[in-house]
C-alpha positions in Angstrom: -28.4 -10.8 -18.8 -26.9 -12.8 -16.0 -29.8 -15.2 -16.2 -28.9 -15.9 -19.8 -25.3 -16.6 -19.1 -25.8 -19.5 -16.8 -24.3 -23.0 -17.0 -27.3 -24.3 -19.0 -27.0 -21.6 -21.6 -23.2 -22.1 -21.9 -23.9 -25.9 -22.4 -26.5 -25.0 -25.0 -23.9 -22.9 -26.8 -21.4 -25.7 -26.8 -23.9 -28.4 -28.0 -25.6 -26.0 -30.3 -22.2 -25.0 -31.7 -21.4 -28.7 -32.3 -24.8 -29.1 -34.1 -24.2 -25.9 -36.1 -20.8 -27.3 -37.2 -22.6 -30.5 -38.4 -25.1 -28.3 -40.1 -22.5 -26.1 -41.8 -20.1 -28.8 -43.0 -22.9 -31.2 -44.1 -24.3 -28.3 -46.3 -20.9 -28.2 -48.1 -21.1 -32.0 -48.5 -24.7 -32.0 -49.7 -24.0 -29.0 -52.1 -21.8 -31.4 -54.1 -25.0 -33.0 -55.4 -27.8 -30.6 -54.6 -28.6 -26.9 -55.0 -27.6 -24.4 -52.4 -31.2 -23.9 -51.2 -31.9 -27.7 -51.0 -28.5 -28.2 -49.2 -29.4 -25.7 -46.6 -32.6 -27.5 -45.8 -31.1 -30.9 -45.6 -28.1 -29.7 -43.6 -30.5 -28.0 -41.2 -32.3 -31.3 -40.7 -29.0 -33.0 -40.0 -28.0 -30.4 -37.5 -31.4 -30.4 -35.9 -31.2 -34.2 -35.2 -27.7 -33.7 -33.7 -28.9 -30.7 -31.6 -31.9 -32.7 -30.2 -29.8 -35.6 -29.1 -27.1 -33.3 -27.6 -29.6 -31.0 -25.9 -31.5 -33.8 -24.3 -28.3 -35.5 -23.1 -26.3 -32.5 -21.9 -28.3 -29.3 -21.6 -31.9 -29.9 -20.5 -31.1 -33.0 -18.3 -33.8 -32.3 -15.8 -36.6 -32.2 -18.3 -39.6 -34.2 -17.1 -41.4 -34.0 -20.5 -41.8 -37.3 -22.4 -39.4 -37.6 -25.3 -42.1 -37.5 -28.0 -43.5 -34.2 -26.6 -40.0 -32.8 -26.5 -39.4 -33.9 -30.1 -42.6 -32.2 -31.3 -41.9 -28.9 -29.6 -38.2 -29.2 -30.7 -39.3 -29.5 -34.3 -41.7 -26.5 -34.0 -39.1 -24.3 -32.4 -36.6 -25.4 -35.1 -39.0 -24.7 -37.9 -39.1 -21.1 -36.8 -35.3 -21.1 -36.6 -35.0 -22.9 -40.0 -37.0 -20.1 -41.6 -34.7 -17.5 -40.0 -31.7 -19.4 -41.3 -33.0 -19.8 -44.8 -34.1 -16.2 -45.2 -30.8 -14.8 -43.9 -28.6 -17.3 -45.9 -30.4 -16.7 -49.2 -30.8 -13.0 -48.6 -27.1 -12.6 -47.9 -25.9 -14.9 -50.6 -28.2 -13.6 -53.3 -28.5 -9.9 -52.6 -26.5 -8.4 -49.8 -23.0 -9.9 -50.3 -23.1 -9.5 -54.1 -24.2 -5.9 -53.7 -21.1 -5.4 -51.4 -18.9 -7.0 -54.1 -18.4 -10.2 -52.1 -18.3 -13.3 -54.4 -15.6 -15.5 -52.8 -17.1 -17.8 -50.2 -20.4 -16.0 -50.3 -22.4 -19.2 -49.6 -20.2 -20.1 -46.7 -20.4 -16.6 -45.2 -24.1 -16.3 -45.7 -24.8 -19.7 -44.2 -22.6 -19.1 -41.2 -24.6 -15.9 -40.4 -27.8 -17.8 -41.1 -27.0 -20.5 -38.6 -25.8 -18.1 -35.9 -28.8 -15.8 -35.8 -31.4 -18.2 -34.2 -29.2 -19.1 -31.2 -31.1 -16.9 -28.7 -34.6 -17.5 -30.0 -33.9 -21.3 -30.1 -32.6 -21.4 -26.5 -35.7 -19.6 -25.2 -38.0 -21.8 -27.2 -36.4 -25.0 -26.1 -36.2 -24.0 -22.5 -39.8 -23.0 -22.4 -41.4 -25.6 -24.6 -39.2 -28.4 -25.8 -37.5 -29.4 -22.6 -39.6 -27.9 -19.8 
């Protein structure tokens, strides 16, 4: 556990939190013109680009991997995280929250949980593959 709570992981949380905020708020913006499902996908892409730039600049600064290799692995790790985000967001918004009687802000609640879940799997994937 101590290994996980180091400076690098804390920087990952801050930069990832910033990218998650971009993801979350851009979904609300995109949802003005697109479906909830499509908005999640486009918002995830927007957040992923933000996360790559911030992670490369502030978290994994000692990476010796060429940027194009980092980008390929970053995309692969984030595809797994995107699937997690989409399944959790849609599952909560379409099934779990309505079954609990939650209708107000169900998309926002569902998406917030969907964005938060892949934090740990993404950190490990980026540390081992994207920015080694």
